[in-house]
C-alpha positions as CSV (number, residue, x, y, z in Angstrom):
1,M,18.2,12.2,8.2
2,I,14.8,11.7,9.7
3,T,12.3,10.5,7.0
4,Q,8.7,9.5,7.5
5,E,9.1,6.3,5.6
6,I,12.1,5.2,7.9
7,K,10.2,6.0,11.1
8,G,7.1,4.2,9.7
9,T,9.1,1.2,8.9
10,L,10.7,1.4,12.5
11,A,7.2,1.4,14.0
12,K,6.2,-1.8,12.1
13,L,9.4,-3.6,13.1
14,L,8.9,-2.7,16.8
15,A,5.3,-3.7,16.7
16,S,6.2,-7.0,15.0
17,E,3.1,-6.6,12.9
18,N,2.1,-4.7,9.8
19,L,0.7,-1.7,11.4
20,V,-1.0,1.1,9.5
21,V,1.3,4.0,10.0
22,E,0.1,7.5,9.1
23,H,2.1,10.7,9.1
24,R,-0.3,13.6,9.3
25,V,-0.6,17.2,10.3
26,C,-2.0,16.7,13.7
27,E,-1.4,17.8,17.3
28,T,-0.1,14.6,18.8
29,A,0.7,11.0,18.2
30,S,-2.1,8.6,18.7
31,F,-2.8,4.9,18.2
32,D,-6.2,3.3,17.3
33,V,-5.8,0.0,19.1
34,D,-8.9,-1.4,17.4
35,R,-8.0,-0.4,13.8
36,R,-4.3,-0.8,14.4
37,V,-3.6,2.6,13.0
38,L,-0.6,4.5,14.4
39,V,-0.9,8.3,13.7
40,L,2.3,10.2,14.0
41,P,2.6,13.9,13.7
42,I,5.1,15.5,11.3
43,W,7.3,16.8,14.0
44,K,9.7,19.7,13.3
45,D,13.1,20.3,15.0
46,L,13.2,17.0,16.9
47,D,16.4,15.0,16.8
48,N,16.6,11.4,15.8
49,D,16.6,10.0,19.3
50,T,13.5,12.0,20.3
51,Y,11.7,10.8,17.2
52,D,12.6,7.2,18.0
53,L,11.4,7.8,21.6
54,L,8.0,9.0,20.4
55,V,7.6,6.2,17.9
56,G,8.6,3.6,20.5
57,H,6.3,5.1,23.0
58,E,3.3,4.9,20.6
59,V,4.2,1.4,19.5
60,G,4.2,0.5,23.3
61,H,0.5,1.4,23.3
62,A,-0.1,-0.6,20.2
63,L,1.5,-3.7,21.8
64,Y,0.4,-3.5,25.4
65,T,-2.6,-1.1,25.9
66,P,-5.8,-3.0,25.7
67,T,-8.4,-2.2,23.0
68,T,-10.9,-1.4,25.7
69,E,-8.9,1.4,27.3
70,Q,-11.5,4.1,27.0
71,E,-14.1,2.0,28.6
72,A,-11.8,0.6,31.2
73,I,-10.8,3.8,32.9
74,P,-13.2,4.6,35.7
75,S,-14.8,8.0,35.6
76,D,-13.6,8.8,39.2
77,I,-9.9,8.7,38.3
78,P,-8.3,11.6,36.2
79,R,-7.3,10.3,32.9
80,S,-3.9,12.0,33.1
81,Y,-3.1,9.9,36.2
82,V,-3.8,6.7,34.3
83,N,-1.8,8.0,31.4
84,V,1.3,8.5,33.7
85,T,1.1,5.1,35.2
86,E,0.4,3.3,31.9
87,D,3.2,5.3,30.2
88,A,5.7,3.9,32.8
89,R,4.5,0.4,32.3
90,I,4.6,0.3,28.4
91,E,7.9,2.1,28.3
92,R,9.4,-0.3,30.8
93,R,8.2,-3.3,28.7
94,M,9.4,-1.8,25.4
95,K,12.9,-1.2,26.8
96,A,12.9,-4.8,28.1
97,K,11.9,-6.2,24.7
98,F,14.1,-3.9,22.7
99,P,17.2,-3.0,24.8
100,G,18.5,-0.8,22.0
101,L,15.6,1.6,22.6
102,T,17.0,2.4,26.2
103,K,19.5,4.9,24.9
104,S,16.9,6.5,22.6
105,F,14.5,6.9,25.5
106,Y,17.2,8.4,27.7
107,R,18.5,10.8,25.1
108,G,15.1,11.6,23.9
109,Y,13.7,12.6,27.3
110,Q,16.9,14.4,28.0
111,H,16.5,16.5,24.9
112,L,12.8,17.2,25.8
113,H,13.7,18.2,29.3
114,E,16.5,20.5,28.1
115,R,13.9,22.3,25.9
116,D,11.6,22.4,29.0
117,F,8.8,20.3,27.5
118,F,7.7,19.4,31.0
119,N,7.6,23.0,32.2
120,V,9.6,22.3,35.3
121,Q,13.0,24.1,34.8
122,N,12.0,27.1,37.0
123,N,10.4,24.9,39.7
124,D,11.5,23.3,42.9
125,L,10.8,19.6,42.0
126,S,10.1,18.8,45.6
127,R,7.0,21.1,45.6
128,L,5.4,19.2,42.7
129,K,2.5,16.9,43.2
130,L,3.3,13.3,43.7
131,I,1.9,12.2,40.3
132,D,4.1,14.8,38.5
133,R,7.2,13.7,40.4
134,I,6.3,10.0,39.6
135,N,5.9,11.0,35.9
136,L,9.3,12.8,35.9
137,H,10.9,9.9,37.8
138,F,10.1,7.4,35.0
139,K,10.9,9.8,32.2
140,I,14.0,11.8,33.3
141,G,14.8,10.3,36.7
142,T,18.0,8.6,35.3
143,Y,19.8,11.9,35.2
144,A,17.5,14.2,37.2
145,L,17.1,13.0,40.7
146,I,13.5,13.4,41.7
147,P,12.9,13.8,45.5
148,F,10.4,11.6,47.3
149,A,9.5,11.6,51.0
150,D,9.9,8.3,52.9
151,G,6.2,7.6,52.8
152,E,6.0,8.3,49.1
153,Q,8.4,5.6,47.9
154,Q,5.7,3.0,48.2
155,Y,3.6,4.7,45.5
156,V,6.7,4.8,43.2
157,D,7.1,1.1,43.8
158,L,3.4,0.5,43.0
159,V,3.8,2.0,39.6
160,E,7.1,0.2,39.0
161,E,5.6,-3.2,39.8
162,A,2.5,-2.7,37.7
163,E,2.2,-5.5,35.2
164,T,-1.2,-5.1,33.6
165,F,-3.4,-2.2,32.6
166,S,-5.6,-3.0,35.6
167,D,-2.6,-2.6,37.9
168,C,-2.0,0.9,36.3
169,I,-5.5,1.9,37.1
170,D,-5.2,0.7,40.7
171,A,-2.0,2.6,41.1
172,A,-3.5,5.7,39.6
173,R,-6.4,5.4,42.0
174,V,-4.2,5.0,45.1
175,I,-2.1,8.0,44.1
176,Y,-5.1,10.1,43.4
177,D,-6.6,9.1,46.8
178,Y,-3.3,10.1,48.4
179,E,-3.4,13.5,46.6
180,K,-7.0,14.1,47.8
181,Q,-6.2,13.1,51.4
182,K,-3.1,15.2,51.5
183,R,-5.0,18.2,50.1
184,K,-7.7,17.6,52.7
185,E,-5.2,17.6,55.6
186,E,-3.5,20.8,54.2
187,Q,-6.9,22.5,54.1
188,E,-7.8,21.3,57.6
189,S,-4.5,22.5,59.0
190,K,-4.7,25.8,57.2
191,A,-8.2,26.6,58.5
192,P,-7.3,26.8,62.3
193,Q,-4.4,29.1,61.4
194,E,-6.7,31.5,59.6
195,Q,-8.9,31.5,62.6
196,D,-5.9,32.1,65.0
197,A,-4.4,34.9,62.8
198,P,-6.3,37.9,64.6
199,Q,-5.4,36.6,68.0
200,T,-1.7,36.4,67.0
201,V,-1.8,40.0,65.9
202,D,-3.4,41.1,69.2
203,T,-0.9,39.2,71.1
204,V,2.0,40.8,69.3
205,T,0.6,44.2,70.0
206,S,-0.1,43.5,73.7
207,D,2.3,44.0,76.5
208,D,1.4,40.6,78.0
209,G,4.6,38.6,78.3
210,P,3.0,35.1,78.0
211,G,1.6,36.2,74.7
212,E,4.9,37.1,73.3
213,T,6.1,33.6,74.4
214,E,3.4,31.9,72.6
215,D,4.0,34.0,69.6
216,A,7.7,33.3,69.6
217,D,6.9,29.6,70.0
218,A,4.6,29.8,66.9
219,D,7.3,31.6,64.9
220,N,9.8,29.0,65.9
221,T,7.4,26.3,64.8
222,S,6.8,27.9,61.5
223,E,10.6,28.4,61.0
224,D,11.2,24.7,61.9
225,L,8.6,23.6,59.4
226,E,10.0,25.9,56.8
227,E,13.5,24.5,57.4
228,Q,12.1,20.9,57.1
229,T,10.0,21.4,54.0
230,G,12.4,23.8,52.1
231,G,9.8,26.7,52.5
232,D,6.5,27.8,53.9
233,P,3.9,25.5,52.1
234,W,1.2,28.0,52.8
235,D,3.1,31.1,51.9
236,D,1.3,32.7,49.0
237,E,4.4,34.5,47.8
238,A,6.2,31.1,47.7
239,Q,3.6,29.8,45.3
240,L,4.5,32.6,42.9
241,D,7.9,30.9,42.5
242,V,6.1,28.1,40.6
243,P,4.8,29.9,37.6
244,S,4.3,26.7,35.5
245,F,1.7,25.1,37.5
246,E,-1.4,25.7,39.6
247,Q,-0.6,23.3,42.4
248,D,-4.2,23.6,43.7
249,N,-5.3,21.4,40.8
250,I,-5.0,17.8,41.8
251,E,-7.3,16.6,39.0
252,E,-4.5,16.6,36.5
253,A,-0.9,15.4,36.1
254,E,0.4,18.7,34.9
255,T,3.8,17.5,33.6
256,D,1.9,15.1,31.4
257,T,-0.3,17.8,30.1
258,A,2.7,20.1,29.6
259,L,4.5,17.5,27.6
260,Q,1.5,16.9,25.4
261,E,1.0,20.6,24.8
262,N,4.7,21.2,23.8
263,L,4.7,18.2,21.5
264,E,1.7,19.7,19.9
265,N,3.4,23.0,19.4
266,S,6.3,21.1,17.8
267,A,4.2,19.4,15.3
268,S,3.9,20.8,11.8
269,K,0.8,22.9,11.2
270,D,1.6,23.3,7.5
271,T,-1.3,21.5,5.6
272,W,1.0,21.3,2.6
273,D,2.9,18.5,4.4
274,N,-0.3,16.6,5.2
275,P,-0.6,13.4,3.1
276,T,-3.9,11.8,2.3
277,Y,-4.1,8.0,2.7
278,V,-6.4,6.2,0.3
279,E,-7.5,2.7,1.1
280,I,-7.9,0.2,-1.7
281,D,-10.9,-2.0,-1.7
282,D,-11.5,-4.8,-4.1
283,P,-14.0,-3.9,-6.9
284,N,-17.2,-5.7,-7.4
285,L,-16.2,-8.0,-10.3
286,D,-19.7,-9.1,-10.9
287,V,-20.3,-5.5,-12.2
288,A,-16.8,-4.7,-13.5
289,I,-16.4,-7.9,-15.6
290,V,-18.4,-8.4,-18.8
291,D,-18.4,-12.2,-19.1
292,H,-17.3,-13.8,-22.5
293,K,-20.8,-15.2,-23.0
294,D,-22.4,-11.8,-22.7
295,V,-19.8,-10.3,-25.1
296,T,-20.5,-13.0,-27.7
297,R,-24.2,-12.6,-27.3
298,I,-24.2,-8.8,-27.6
299,I,-21.9,-8.8,-30.7
300,S,-23.9,-11.6,-32.5
301,T,-27.2,-9.9,-31.6
302,F,-25.9,-6.6,-33.0
303,W,-24.8,-8.1,-36.4
304,N,-28.0,-10.0,-36.7
305,E,-30.0,-6.8,-36.2
306,Q,-27.9,-5.0,-38.7
307,N,-28.5,-7.7,-41.3
308,G,-32.2,-7.6,-40.5
309,T,-32.2,-3.8,-41.1
310,R,-30.4,-4.2,-44.3
311,K,-32.8,-6.8,-45.6
312,E,-35.6,-4.4,-44.9
313,N,-34.0,-1.7,-46.8
314,G,-33.1,-4.0,-49.7
315,A,-29.4,-3.9,-49.0
316,D,-26.9,-6.7,-48.9
317,E,-26.0,-8.4,-45.6
318,I,-22.7,-7.8,-44.0
319,N,-20.0,-9.5,-46.0
320,F,-17.7,-11.3,-43.6
321,G,-16.2,-13.4,-46.3
322,P,-13.0,-11.5,-47.0
323,C,-12.4,-10.9,-43.4
324,D,-13.0,-14.5,-42.4
325,K,-10.7,-15.6,-45.2
326,A,-8.0,-13.4,-43.8
327,Y,-8.6,-14.9,-40.3
328,R,-8.2,-18.5,-41.7
329,K,-5.0,-17.5,-43.3
330,F,-3.8,-16.0,-40.1
331,V,-4.6,-19.1,-38.1
332,E,-2.7,-21.3,-40.6
333,S,0.4,-19.0,-40.5
334,S,0.4,-18.5,-36.8
335,N,0.5,-22.3,-36.2
336,R,4.3,-22.0,-36.8
337,E,4.7,-19.5,-34.1
338,V,2.5,-21.5,-31.8
339,N,4.4,-24.7,-32.4
340,Y,7.6,-22.8,-31.8
341,L,6.2,-21.5,-28.5
342,V,5.1,-25.0,-27.4
343,K,8.6,-26.4,-28.2
344,E,10.3,-23.5,-26.3
345,F,8.0,-24.0,-23.4
346,E,8.6,-27.8,-23.2
347,C,12.4,-27.3,-23.4
348,R,12.5,-24.7,-20.7
349,K,10.1,-26.7,-18.5
350,S,12.2,-29.8,-18.9
351,A,15.5,-28.0,-18.1
352,A,13.9,-26.4,-15.0
353,S,12.7,-29.9,-13.9
354,Y,16.1,-31.4,-14.5
355,A,17.7,-28.7,-12.4
356,R,15.5,-29.6,-9.5
357,Q,16.1,-33.3,-9.7
358,S,17.4,-35.1,-6.6
359,V,19.0,-38.5,-6.2
360,S,18.4,-40.6,-3.1
361,R,19.5,-44.1,-2.1
362,T,17.1,-47.0,-1.5
363,G,17.5,-50.0,0.8
364,V,17.4,-52.4,-2.2
365,L,20.6,-54.0,-3.5
366,D,21.6,-53.4,-7.1
367,C,22.5,-56.8,-8.3
368,T,24.4,-55.4,-11.3
369,K,26.9,-53.9,-8.8
370,L,27.5,-56.9,-6.6
371,H,30.7,-57.8,-8.5
372,T,32.2,-54.5,-7.5
373,Y,31.8,-55.1,-3.7
374,K,35.6,-55.2,-3.2
375,Y,36.2,-51.6,-4.3
376,N,32.7,-50.1,-4.3
377,E,30.7,-49.4,-1.2
378,D,27.6,-48.0,-3.1
379,L,25.8,-51.3,-4.0
380,F,22.2,-50.0,-3.6
381,K,19.7,-48.8,-6.1
382,K,19.1,-45.1,-6.5
383,V,15.9,-43.2,-7.3
384,T,15.8,-39.9,-9.1
385,S,13.0,-37.6,-7.9
386,T,11.8,-34.9,-10.3
387,P,9.5,-32.4,-8.4
388,D,6.5,-31.2,-10.2
389,G,6.6,-27.5,-11.4
390,K,4.0,-25.0,-10.3
391,N,0.7,-24.7,-12.2
392,H,0.6,-21.5,-14.0
393,G,-2.3,-19.4,-15.2
394,L,-2.4,-16.3,-17.5
395,I,-4.4,-13.1,-17.5
396,F,-4.0,-10.7,-20.4
397,L,-5.0,-7.1,-19.9
398,L,-5.5,-5.4,-23.2
399,D,-5.6,-1.7,-23.7
400,W,-8.8,-0.9,-25.6
401,S,-8.2,2.9,-25.9
402,G,-8.5,5.1,-29.0
403,S,-4.6,5.4,-29.3
404,M,-4.5,1.6,-30.0
405,C,-6.5,1.9,-33.2
406,G,-3.5,1.7,-35.5
407,I,-2.0,-1.4,-33.8
408,I,-5.0,-3.0,-32.3
409,Q,-5.2,-5.7,-35.0
410,D,-1.6,-6.6,-34.8
411,T,-2.0,-6.8,-31.0
412,I,-5.0,-9.1,-31.4
413,K,-3.0,-11.3,-33.6
414,Q,-0.4,-11.7,-30.9
415,L,-3.0,-12.4,-28.4
416,L,-4.6,-15.1,-30.6
417,S,-1.2,-16.7,-31.0
418,L,-0.6,-16.6,-27.2
419,T,-4.1,-18.0,-26.4
420,S,-3.6,-20.8,-28.9
421,F,-0.4,-21.7,-27.3
422,C,-2.1,-21.8,-23.9
423,R,-4.9,-24.0,-25.2
424,K,-2.3,-26.5,-26.7
425,V,-0.3,-26.8,-23.4
426,G,-3.3,-26.7,-21.1
427,I,-2.7,-23.4,-19.4
428,P,-5.8,-21.6,-18.1
429,F,-6.2,-18.1,-19.3
430,E,-8.4,-15.1,-19.5
431,V,-8.3,-12.1,-21.9
432,Y,-9.8,-8.8,-20.7
433,S,-9.8,-5.5,-22.4
434,F,-9.9,-2.5,-20.0
435,V,-12.0,0.4,-21.0
436,N,-14.2,3.3,-19.8
437,D,-17.4,2.7,-21.6
438,P,-20.9,3.5,-20.2
439,M,-22.6,1.5,-22.8
440,W,-21.9,-1.9,-21.0
441,G,-23.7,-0.8,-17.9
442,G,-26.9,0.0,-20.0
443,L,-26.6,-3.3,-21.9
444,L,-26.3,-5.4,-18.7
445,D,-28.6,-3.3,-16.5
446,N,-26.0,-2.7,-13.8
447,A,-25.1,0.9,-14.6
448,S,-26.5,2.0,-11.2
449,V,-24.6,-0.7,-9.2
450,E,-21.5,0.6,-7.5
451,L,-18.1,-0.9,-8.2
452,T,-17.0,-0.3,-4.7
453,S,-18.4,1.3,-1.6
454,R,-18.1,5.0,-1.5
455,R,-16.3,5.2,1.8
456,N,-14.3,8.4,2.5
457,H,-10.7,8.3,1.1
458,T,-11.1,4.9,-0.6
459,Y,-9.8,4.2,-4.1
460,A,-12.5,5.1,-6.6
461,F,-13.0,2.9,-9.6
462,H,-14.6,5.0,-12.3
463,H,-18.3,4.1,-12.6
464,T,-17.7,3.4,-16.4
465,F,-14.8,1.1,-15.9
466,R,-15.2,-2.4,-17.3
467,L,-13.1,-5.5,-18.0
468,V,-14.5,-7.0,-21.1
469,N,-13.8,-10.8,-21.2
470,L,-12.8,-11.3,-24.8
471,L,-11.4,-14.8,-24.6
472,S,-11.2,-17.5,-22.0
473,S,-10.0,-21.0,-21.5
474,R,-13.4,-21.8,-20.0
475,E,-14.9,-21.6,-23.5
476,R,-15.5,-24.7,-25.5
477,S,-13.7,-25.0,-28.8
478,S,-16.6,-23.8,-30.8
479,E,-17.2,-20.9,-28.4
480,Y,-13.6,-20.0,-28.5
481,E,-13.5,-20.0,-32.3
482,T,-16.5,-17.8,-32.5
483,S,-15.0,-15.3,-29.9
484,A,-11.6,-15.3,-31.7
485,R,-13.2,-14.7,-35.2
486,N,-15.4,-11.9,-33.8
487,L,-12.4,-10.3,-32.3
488,F,-10.4,-10.6,-35.5
489,R,-13.3,-9.0,-37.4
490,I,-13.5,-6.0,-35.1
491,G,-9.7,-5.5,-35.1
492,R,-9.5,-5.6,-38.9
493,Q,-12.2,-2.9,-39.1
494,F,-10.2,-0.7,-36.7
495,E,-7.1,-1.4,-38.7
496,S,-8.7,-0.1,-41.9
497,R,-9.2,3.3,-40.3
498,R,-5.5,4.0,-40.5
499,F,-5.6,3.5,-44.3
500,S,-6.2,6.1,-46.9
501,W,-9.6,6.4,-48.6
502,E,-8.4,4.5,-51.6
503,E,-7.0,1.7,-49.4
504,R,-10.2,1.5,-47.4
505,S,-12.1,0.7,-50.5
506,N,-10.4,-2.7,-50.6
507,H,-11.7,-3.5,-47.2
508,V,-15.3,-4.6,-46.5
509,D,-17.0,-2.3,-44.1
510,I,-18.0,-4.2,-40.9
511,P,-20.1,-2.3,-38.4
512,I,-18.8,-2.4,-34.8
513,P,-21.1,-2.4,-31.8
514,S,-21.0,0.8,-29.9
515,C,-20.0,-1.1,-26.8
516,M,-16.8,-2.2,-28.5
517,G,-15.7,1.2,-29.4
518,L,-12.2,2.3,-28.3
519,G,-12.2,4.6,-25.3
520,G,-10.0,5.8,-22.4
521,T,-7.0,4.1,-20.7
522,P,-8.1,3.0,-17.2
523,L,-4.8,1.1,-16.7
524,N,-4.6,2.0,-13.0
525,D,-8.2,0.7,-12.4
526,A,-7.2,-2.5,-14.2
527,I,-4.1,-3.0,-12.1
528,A,-6.0,-2.3,-8.9
529,S,-8.4,-5.1,-9.8
530,I,-5.7,-7.8,-10.1
531,P,-6.0,-9.0,-6.4
532,A,-9.7,-9.5,-7.0
533,L,-9.1,-11.1,-10.4
534,E,-6.7,-13.5,-8.8
535,K,-9.3,-14.6,-6.2
536,R,-11.8,-15.0,-9.0
537,F,-9.4,-17.0,-11.1
538,Q,-8.6,-19.4,-8.2
539,T,-12.3,-20.3,-7.8
540,Y,-12.3,-22.2,-11.2
541,S,-8.6,-22.8,-11.8
542,A,-6.4,-24.1,-9.1
543,V,-3.2,-22.4,-10.2
544,E,-0.2,-21.8,-8.0
545,K,1.3,-18.9,-10.0
546,L,-0.5,-16.3,-11.9
547,N,1.1,-14.2,-14.6
548,V,-0.6,-11.0,-15.6
549,V,0.5,-9.6,-19.0
550,I,-0.5,-6.0,-19.7
551,L,-0.4,-4.8,-23.3
552,S,-0.7,-1.0,-23.7
553,D,0.6,1.8,-25.9
554,G,0.4,4.6,-23.4
555,E,0.1,5.7,-19.8
556,S,-2.9,5.4,-17.7
557,N,-5.7,7.8,-17.0
558,N,-5.4,9.5,-13.6
559,A,-6.8,7.5,-10.7
560,G,-9.2,8.9,-8.2
561,E,-10.6,8.6,-4.7
562,W,-13.9,9.1,-3.0
563,I,-14.3,12.0,-0.7
564,T,-17.2,12.5,1.7
565,R,-17.7,15.9,3.2
566,V,-20.5,17.5,5.3
567,N,-22.2,20.3,3.3
568,T,-24.0,22.8,5.6
569,A,-24.9,25.3,2.9
570,Y,-28.3,24.0,2.4
571,G,-28.8,21.9,5.5
572,E,-26.3,19.4,6.9
573,Y,-25.9,16.3,4.7
574,N,-23.0,14.1,3.5
575,Q,-21.8,14.6,-0.1
576,T,-19.6,12.1,-1.8
577,F,-17.8,12.9,-4.9
578,Y,-15.0,11.7,-7.2
579,S,-11.6,13.4,-6.9
580,A,-8.4,12.7,-8.8
581,L,-5.4,11.6,-6.9
582,G,-2.4,13.9,-6.9
583,Y,0.4,15.3,-4.8
584,K,0.8,13.8,-1.3
585,H,-1.6,10.9,-1.9
586,C,-0.6,7.5,-0.5
587,L,-2.3,4.3,-1.5
588,R,-2.7,1.9,1.4
589,R,-3.8,-1.7,1.8
590,R,-3.3,-4.1,4.7
591,G,-1.1,-1.6,6.5
592,R,1.3,-1.0,3.5
593,T,1.6,2.3,1.9
594,Y,2.6,3.3,-1.6
595,P,3.5,7.0,-1.8
596,A,4.7,9.3,-4.5
597,L,1.4,9.4,-6.4
598,D,2.1,12.8,-7.9
599,D,1.5,11.7,-11.5
600,Y,-0.2,9.0,-13.5
601,S,2.9,6.8,-14.1
602,R,3.9,6.8,-10.5
603,Q,0.4,5.8,-9.6
604,T,0.9,2.9,-11.9
605,R,4.2,2.0,-10.2
606,G,2.6,2.3,-6.7
607,L,-0.3,0.1,-7.8
608,I,2.0,-2.6,-9.3
609,S,4.0,-2.6,-6.0
610,Y,0.8,-2.9,-4.2
611,V,-0.3,-5.9,-6.3
612,R,3.1,-7.6,-5.9
613,D,2.9,-7.2,-2.1
614,V,-0.7,-8.3,-1.7
615,C,-0.4,-11.2,-4.3
616,P,3.1,-12.7,-3.9
617,N,2.1,-15.5,-6.4
618,V,1.5,-13.0,-9.2
619,N,4.0,-11.8,-11.8
620,V,3.2,-8.6,-13.6
621,V,4.7,-8.4,-17.0
622,G,4.2,-5.2,-19.1
623,F,4.4,-4.7,-22.9
624,R,4.7,-1.1,-23.7
625,I,4.0,-0.7,-27.4
626,A,5.6,2.3,-28.8
627,A,6.3,3.9,-32.1
628,P,10.0,4.2,-32.8
629,R,9.9,8.0,-32.4
630,E,8.3,7.6,-29.0
631,A,10.5,4.8,-27.6
632,H,13.2,7.4,-26.4
633,K,10.6,9.2,-24.3
634,V,9.1,6.0,-22.9
635,I,12.6,4.5,-21.9
636,C,13.7,7.9,-20.4
637,H,10.4,8.0,-18.4
638,W,10.6,4.4,-17.0
639,T,14.4,4.6,-16.2
640,E,13.6,7.9,-14.3
641,W,16.1,9.8,-16.6
642,N,19.0,7.8,-15.4
643,S,21.6,7.8,-18.1
644,S,23.5,4.8,-17.0
645,K,20.2,2.7,-17.3
646,Y,18.9,4.5,-20.3
647,E,21.8,4.1,-22.7
648,P,22.1,0.2,-22.9
649,I,18.2,-0.1,-23.1
650,Q,18.0,2.4,-25.9
651,A,20.8,0.7,-27.8
652,S,19.0,-2.6,-27.4
653,F,15.8,-1.1,-28.8
654,K,17.4,0.4,-31.8
655,K,19.0,-3.0,-32.6
656,N,16.2,-5.4,-31.8
657,K,13.0,-3.2,-31.9
658,A,12.5,-4.4,-28.3
659,A,14.2,-3.9,-25.0
660,V,13.6,-4.8,-21.3
661,I,13.5,-2.2,-18.5
662,P,14.3,-3.7,-15.2
663,D,13.5,-2.4,-11.7
664,C,10.5,-0.3,-12.7
665,G,7.8,-1.9,-10.7
666,Y,6.9,-4.6,-13.2
667,N,8.5,-8.0,-12.9
668,E,9.6,-7.2,-16.5
669,L,8.6,-4.3,-18.7
670,Y,9.2,-4.8,-22.4
671,V,9.3,-1.8,-24.7
672,I,8.2,-3.2,-28.1
673,A,8.3,-1.2,-31.4
674,A,4.7,-1.1,-32.9
675,T,6.2,-2.3,-36.2
676,A,7.4,-5.4,-34.5
677,L,3.9,-6.7,-33.8
678,D,3.1,-7.4,-37.4
679,N,3.4,-11.1,-37.9
680,D,2.6,-11.0,-41.6
681,V,6.2,-10.4,-42.5
682,E,6.6,-12.0,-45.9
683,F,9.6,-12.2,-48.3
684,E,8.6,-10.1,-51.2
685,V,10.7,-8.7,-54.1
686,Q,10.2,-7.4,-57.6
687,E,10.7,-9.7,-60.5
688,D,13.7,-7.7,-61.7
689,A,15.2,-7.3,-58.3
690,T,19.0,-7.3,-58.1
691,K,20.9,-9.6,-55.7
692,S,21.5,-6.8,-53.2
693,Q,17.8,-6.0,-53.2
694,I,16.9,-9.7,-52.7
695,K,19.5,-9.9,-49.9
696,S,18.1,-6.7,-48.2
697,A,14.5,-8.0,-48.4
698,F,15.5,-11.4,-46.9
699,K,17.4,-9.8,-44.0
700,K,14.4,-7.5,-43.4
701,T,12.1,-10.5,-43.3
702,L,14.3,-12.5,-40.9
703,K,14.6,-9.3,-38.7
704,G,10.9,-8.8,-38.7
705,K,10.2,-12.4,-37.7
706,A,12.9,-12.4,-35.0
707,A,11.3,-9.3,-33.4
708,N,7.9,-10.9,-33.6
709,K,9.2,-14.0,-31.9
710,K,10.6,-11.9,-29.1
711,V,7.1,-10.7,-28.3
712,L,5.8,-14.3,-28.3
713,T,8.5,-15.9,-26.2
714,S,9.1,-13.2,-23.6
715,F,6.6,-14.6,-21.1
716,I,7.8,-18.2,-21.6
717,K,10.5,-17.5,-19.1
718,Q,7.9,-16.6,-16.6
719,I,5.8,-19.7,-16.8
720,A,8.3,-22.5,-17.7
């Protein structure tokens, strides 16, 4: 079965480069030799060999036709002549480079000829122009013998021997000059006959004998010529036997034109089949990223202003005491998890290093083995080499959407544990929340600066998209402590919103800056930013491997593209606007395409595949936080409703409150129960509890801590 994806891959393999292959609703195949974009029509009713022929032909142009083709063709030579000679050259070279294409070219052109794509089935091939016969000779000449006069073979050889594009131009010029000279001679020989025609008639009607003799000689001459040429070349009625061509037109290779027109008619005209290719450009991170220093400054300024206002109104200042006390308690308790992570990391790292050890001999004698010289040949010292592991870095992308409100504090606690671990073992890291919030642009005076250029059909990062740098390994200890405490305060305030009014009364109200409010879920924008984030990360941290950890409780907002159209309603001008991606959109970067973007989750998969292709040193690990009642839907969705994959994953989730979904775009995707994120699992029982109640509470505590540790240790495998 012919598929666009397969033929696109074939084109890339034949070209030995990562061509940009586009399947579009268009009239004919073409290749932009400058941009390296191969455009293939969506052909209908063409067999596999013909499809391979057309792909191989266009790739031949990609490989061997110079980029200055348009400028190189002189204006005094018909373009179709050059096209014929160049086609012969590139197809000869393609068959020499890929012998397997020979059969595809043979069968493909045979199929096209049988369907009369050259418009020659009702024609006497010997009556075609030389350029047309040459075209047919190199395309269907292997099974359809094309006649050439003795003097014409030299022109065939000239095309056969063309090695460069300049040679093809020279051959086209020679053939064109031959056609012009031949046509001139035909016209010159035809003119005297037209002048002699009345005399011939008078002679025929005369009783003069000599006239009859001359007339008979003329008839004999004409008959001889007709016998030699297969017909009267100046017979108007004979020309009617050639309905496909106007042989008077020597300015065009008509078989080439006919082939192009018939291929155009075979291409799909249904716009429903026409995909839209969306190029991905890196965003301007100077605009997209809100640096940790700005985040700390804006939050601190806000709280100071709030305290100042409260003083003016005679109210108490914000009471951070209870929240900060809870923060210190959390830090003390989390040290156990952090130390556990450090130990786990060191063990895995040591095991990996040991597995890579190699032993080599030296040229130095081991004196302790000299006494064994009679039965031991190995008397030399050995050296064990332990290669260094790769330097790793971590980027955490935190979902800062409204749906995270109920679990944002527990997620923040996990992040703080992970960043504390990174600080202890010396792993550079960044923590970004991804959000759509117009407030940041106003606070930083960059709301009017575009995240990307608004080129037509390019990926459109939403103008409110921001990556808020909450924590960073670049911070000093005091700066990190301030950022962590501020983040804990904000998370605790969000957490209180899920409580009842009675429970909320036990929490101190802490105002949250408007810019830190929960918003949408621009997950796809965040993923599309990863290649740029990697480059930025490399500027100040020379890591060899980057692990991106995404923490989210839902699917992404729909991604979009920029569309530029000419609006002529009120005068002609270009109008650029944002449009959501949908059916038949394909993302593209560096020649690679990522189709099936018909919904938001497939957009996410396509973008993750794009990141892993563009950034081979990046691992993308996902944590999908789900309520127990939602886990079934999430697992079904990411296993694409495959029951053989779904059942063991669902069983693991029910047992462990966590499961791993393989082969879904991510390097690893963990589905985590929202209840498993709470690391404040304590052993609590009533004073009068029975043995069974104590046992049940103890098992619950152990299970909760085990689930919590799974979250903390999952990425250790990636970086050890």
